[in-house]
C-alpha positions in Angstrom: -24.4 6.1 6.7 -22.1 5.5 3.7 -18.7 4.0 4.4 -16.9 5.8 1.7 -17.7 9.2 3.3 -15.2 8.4 6.0 -12.3 7.4 3.8 -9.7 9.8 2.4 -7.3 8.3 0.0 -3.7 9.5 0.4 -1.8 7.4 -2.2 -2.4 4.3 -4.4 0.4 2.0 -5.6 -0.5 1.6 -9.3 2.8 -0.1 -10.1 1.9 -3.0 -7.7 -1.2 -3.9 -9.8 0.9 -3.9 -12.9 4.0 -5.8 -11.6 2.1 -8.3 -9.3 -1.0 -10.5 -9.3 -2.8 -9.6 -6.1 -4.2 -12.7 -4.4 -5.6 -11.4 -1.2 -6.1 -8.0 0.5 -5.7 -7.0 4.2 -6.3 -3.8 6.1 -3.8 -2.9 8.7 -3.0 0.0 11.0 0.5 1.5 11.1 2.5 2.7 14.0 3.8 6.3 13.3 5.2 9.3 15.0 3.6 12.8 15.0 5.7 14.4 12.3 5.1 11.3 10.1 1.4 11.8 10.3 1.7 15.5 9.3 3.9 14.6 6.3 1.4 11.9 5.2 -1.5 14.4 5.5 0.5 16.8 3.3 0.9 13.9 0.7 4.7 13.8 1.0 5.1 10.0 0.8 6.3 7.4 -1.6 5.2 3.7 -1.5 6.6 2.7 -4.9 9.5 0.6 -3.4 7.8 -0.4 -0.2 7.2 -4.0 0.9 6.4 -5.8 4.2 8.5 -8.3 6.0 7.8 -10.6 8.9 10.3 -10.5 11.8 10.1 -11.6 15.4 6.4 -12.3 15.3 5.4 -9.0 13.8 5.2 -7.5 10.3 7.0 -4.3 9.4 6.7 -2.0 6.4 10.2 -1.4 4.8 11.3 1.2 2.3 8.2 3.3 2.9 9.5 6.8 2.5 7.9 9.7 4.4 9.5 13.0 3.9 10.7 14.9 7.0 8.4 17.6 8.3 9.8 21.1 7.3 9.0 23.0 10.5 10.0 20.4 13.1 13.3 20.7 14.9 16.0 18.0 14.7 15.0 16.3 17.9 11.4 15.7 16.8 12.3 14.7 13.3 11.8 11.2 12.0 14.0 9.0 9.8 12.4 8.9 6.3 12.7 5.2 5.6 12.7 3.6 9.0 10.9 0.3 9.4 7.3 0.9 10.5 5.3 -1.7 12.5 2.0 -2.8 11.0 -0.9 -3.4 13.4 -2.5 -6.7 12.6 -4.1 -9.5 14.6 -1.8 -12.4 15.6 -3.8 -14.8 13.4 -3.3 -12.6 10.4 0.4 -12.2 11.2 0.9 -16.0 11.4 -1.1 -16.6 8.1 0.8 -13.9 6.2 4.3 -14.8 7.5 3.6 -18.5 6.6 2.5 -17.6 3.1 5.5 -15.3 2.5 8.0 -17.9 3.7 6.4 -21.2 2.4 5.0 -20.0 -0.9 7.3 -17.1 -1.7 4.6 -14.5 -1.9 5.3 -10.8 -1.4 3.3 -8.4 0.9 2.9 -5.0 -0.7 1.2 -1.8 0.3 -1.6 -1.1 -2.2 -3.2 2.0 -0.7 -2.6 4.4 2.2 -5.8 6.2 3.4 -7.4 7.7 6.5 -10.5 5.9 7.7 -12.4 7.6 10.5 -9.4 9.8 11.2 -7.0 6.8 11.5 -4.3 6.0 9.0 -4.7 2.6 7.4 -2.7 0.6 4.9 -4.3 -1.8 2.4 -1.8 -4.7 2.0 -1.9 -7.1 -0.9 -0.5 -10.6 -0.8 1.0 -10.8 -4.2 2.8 -13.1 -6.7 5.0 -11.6 -9.4 3.8 -11.6 -12.9 5.8 -12.7 -15.9 6.2 -10.6 -19.1 3.3 -12.4 -20.9 0.9 -11.6 -18.0 2.0 -7.9 -18.0 1.2 -7.7 -21.7 -2.2 -9.2 -21.2 -2.9 -6.7 -18.4 -1.9 -3.8 -20.7 -4.1 -5.2 -23.5 -7.1 -5.5 -21.2 -6.6 -2.0 -20.0 -6.4 -0.6 -23.6 -9.5 -2.6 -24.7 -11.5 -1.2 -21.8 -10.4 2.3 -22.6 -11.4 1.9 -26.2 -14.8 0.6 -25.2 -15.3 3.5 -22.8 -14.3 6.0 -25.6 -16.8 4.4 -28.0 -19.5 4.5 -25.4 -18.8 8.1 -24.7 -19.0 9.1 -28.3 -22.2 7.2 -28.9 -23.9 9.1 -26.1 
């Protein structure tokens, strides 16, 4: 059975690929409340400013905005930007927290998706790009678009 049939992409962080060089990718679960899952299924999220931070032997996702669910009462409502615990193995947590502290890397959410009915976050261990690298990325993207256009018109 094809693996992609069970994955439903919710959002992709395009800005992270432009601003940062992604060195390594990890898949993690995320601890959420019921109204948060409903808002995510409705697509009412923003991961543009989100990042992960290591604290007390765990990794949390910060500045990950999930809009409040409209029909929920005040008691069941969640705080939109509360820190959300990422579900990783201890070995992965130790590795990531060491690389974030020692080497100064950043841990960013790249994708949010449902895999077999469970919400997953694709995290990227990233290093910031300088202006020259960003220009080269833009030039490569433009060149690939031109080649694609030329190939399309030939056929």
